[in-house]
C-alpha positions in Angstrom: -33.1 7.2 -18.4 -29.7 7.5 -19.7 -26.5 8.2 -17.8 -26.0 11.2 -20.3 -29.2 12.7 -19.2 -27.6 14.0 -16.1 -24.4 12.8 -14.6 -25.8 13.6 -11.0 -28.5 11.1 -11.5 -28.4 7.2 -11.3 -28.5 5.5 -14.7 -31.4 3.0 -15.1 -29.5 0.9 -17.5 -26.1 0.5 -18.8 -24.9 0.2 -22.4 -21.4 -0.1 -23.8 -21.0 3.8 -23.5 -22.4 4.0 -20.2 -20.0 1.2 -18.9 -17.0 2.8 -20.4 -17.8 6.2 -18.7 -18.4 4.6 -15.2 -15.2 2.8 -15.5 -13.1 5.7 -16.6 -14.7 7.9 -13.9 -13.9 5.1 -11.1 -10.3 4.8 -12.3 -10.1 8.8 -11.8 -11.7 8.7 -8.6 -8.9 5.9 -7.8 -6.3 8.1 -9.4 -7.4 11.1 -7.3 -7.3 9.3 -3.9 -4.2 7.4 -4.7 -2.4 10.6 -5.7 -3.5 12.4 -2.9 -2.5 9.7 -0.2 0.7 8.6 -1.4 2.0 12.4 -1.7 2.2 12.6 2.0 2.1 9.2 3.5 4.5 6.1 3.5 3.2 3.3 1.0 3.9 0.4 -1.1 3.7 0.4 -4.8 1.0 -2.6 -4.6 -0.8 -0.4 -2.3 -0.8 2.6 -4.6 -2.0 0.5 -7.5 -4.6 -1.1 -5.6 -6.4 2.1 -4.7 -6.3 3.3 -8.4 -8.0 -0.2 -9.5 -10.4 -0.9 -6.7 -13.1 1.7 -7.7 -13.3 0.4 -11.3 -13.4 -3.2 -9.8 -16.4 -2.3 -7.6 -18.0 -0.3 -10.3 -17.9 -3.2 -12.9 -19.3 -5.6 -10.1 -22.0 -3.4 -9.2 -22.8 -2.8 -13.0 -23.0 -6.4 -13.6 -25.4 -7.5 -10.6 -27.6 -4.5 -10.9 -31.4 -5.6 -10.8 -30.2 -9.4 -10.4 -30.8 -10.5 -6.8 -29.5 -13.9 -7.2 -26.2 -12.6 -8.8 -25.9 -10.0 -6.1 -26.3 -12.8 -3.3 -23.6 -14.9 -5.1 -21.1 -11.9 -5.3 -21.7 -11.2 -1.5 -21.2 -14.8 -0.7 -17.8 -14.7 -2.8 -16.6 -11.7 -1.3 -17.1 -12.9 2.0 -14.7 -15.8 1.3 -11.9 -13.6 0.4 -9.1 -12.6 2.8 -6.3 -10.2 2.6 -3.1 -12.4 2.4 -1.1 -9.1 3.1 -0.2 -7.9 6.6 -2.8 -5.7 8.3 -2.5 -2.2 7.4 -3.1 1.0 9.3 -6.3 2.5 10.0 -5.6 5.2 7.5 -4.8 2.8 4.8 -8.0 0.8 5.4 -10.0 4.1 5.3 -8.6 5.0 2.0 -9.5 1.4 0.7 -13.1 2.1 1.9 -13.5 5.2 0.2 -12.1 3.8 -3.2 -14.7 1.3 -2.8 -17.3 3.8 -2.0 -16.2 5.9 -5.2 -16.5 2.8 -7.1 -20.1 2.0 -5.8 -21.2 5.4 -6.8 -19.8 4.7 -10.2 -21.4 1.4 -10.8 -24.8 3.0 -9.7 -24.4 5.9 -12.2 -23.7 8.7 -10.0 -20.5 9.4 -11.9 -20.2 13.1 -10.7 -21.0 12.5 -7.1 -18.1 9.7 -7.1 -15.6 12.4 -8.5 -16.6 15.0 -6.1 -16.8 12.6 -3.3 -13.1 11.2 -4.1 -11.9 14.8 -4.6 -13.3 16.3 -1.5 -12.4 13.3 0.9 -8.9 13.0 -0.7 -8.1 16.8 -0.1 -9.4 16.4 3.6 -7.0 13.4 4.1 -4.1 15.5 2.5 -4.7 18.5 4.5 -5.1 16.6 7.9 -1.8 14.5 6.9 0.1 17.7 6.1 -0.7 19.4 9.4 0.2 16.2 11.2 -3.2 15.9 12.7 -3.5 13.7 15.8 0.4 13.3 15.7 1.1 16.1 18.5 2.3 13.4 21.0 4.7 11.7 19.0 8.3 11.7 20.4 11.5 11.3 18.3 13.0 9.3 21.3 10.4 6.8 21.3 11.8 3.4 20.4 10.8 -0.4 20.1 13.8 -2.7 21.8 13.8 -6.1 21.0 16.0 -8.5 23.1 16.5 -12.2 22.9 17.6 -13.6 26.1 18.3 -17.4 27.5 15.5 -18.8 29.1 17.6 -18.9 32.7 17.9 -15.1 32.5 16.2 -13.0 35.0 15.2 -10.1 32.7 13.6 -8.1 35.4 17.0 -7.5 37.0 19.5 -8.0 34.1 18.0 -6.2 31.3 15.6 -3.9 32.6 18.4 -2.2 34.8 20.1 -1.4 31.8 17.2 -0.1 30.2 16.7 2.3 33.2 19.9 3.8 32.5 19.4 4.8 28.8 15.4 5.4 29.0 13.5 7.7 31.0 10.6 5.2 30.7 10.2 2.0 29.4 7.3 -0.9 29.2 7.4 -4.5 28.6 5.0 -5.0 25.9 5.4 -8.8 25.0 7.3 -11.8 26.1 7.4 -15.0 23.7 9.4 -18.3 23.6 11.8 -18.9 20.6 14.2 -21.6 19.6 12.0 -24.7 21.0 11.7 -22.8 24.3 15.5 -22.2 24.9 15.1 -18.5 24.6 12.7 -15.8 25.0 12.1 -12.6 23.1 11.4 -9.4 24.8 9.8 -6.7 23.1 10.0 -3.1 25.0 8.4 0.5 24.3 11.1 2.9 25.5 11.7 6.6 25.4 15.5 7.1 25.4 17.3 9.9 27.2 19.7 10.2 24.1 19.1 8.7 20.9 22.7 8.9 20.1 23.7 6.5 22.5 21.6 3.4 21.2 25.0 1.6 20.4 26.0 1.8 24.0 22.8 0.5 25.0 23.0 -2.3 22.7 26.6 -3.1 23.8 25.5 -3.5 27.4 22.7 -5.4 26.7 24.7 -8.0 24.5 27.0 -8.2 27.6 23.9 -9.2 29.7 22.2 -11.5 27.2 25.1 -13.6 25.9 25.6 -11.7 22.5 22.2 -12.7 21.4 20.1 -10.7 19.1 19.3 -6.8 20.1 17.4 -4.6 18.0 16.4 -0.7 18.5 13.8 0.4 15.9 11.9 3.5 15.6 8.2 3.2 16.5 6.9 3.8 12.9 8.9 0.8 11.5 6.6 -1.5 13.5 3.5 -0.2 11.5 2.6 -2.9 8.6 1.6 -1.3 5.2 -0.4 -3.1 2.8 
């Protein structure tokens, strides 16, 4: 059976033409997913390129080990040793990567049309959900991440949180860690500010309490790490 008999059926063997068609189709699937994702989402250049190339890489691997159990086990073992060296991404970024891999898997097995239809359909679904801000109804523009460095002998429960109480309708201490050989502590709060225009006032008052050490007020989305 040739891949040219029906693009909706798996290929029994791959020649140069079949290999080229599957690779081009995988790249097309990657372009579809990447284009639909980056149009409405924050991203890095490396992530956009990775989504384009990943289906072709997976497709080539699947075609290379097709019918060879030993090679398949060796490739699976090699992939199990690979770790992403970049920062962990959001759930949406990881989902798009898995979609790109699934498209490449379909192309590598010869289901070229199914791969393109799958990439286009799921990519459009992601685009529509992102456009209508699905799942983001509870986001508040006044939500901030507040990072404060304090000396080790400062009682942050009274000195720092009393200031936060003046400028935030609610706040929560999410982490405390020691820095600078234990001579300082870095506090991280999630806070909902009463008035975002008074962030400088908040910072100035905290600096008076913490001895002019570092204070940072960040939007919550800046805390999300991208691939």
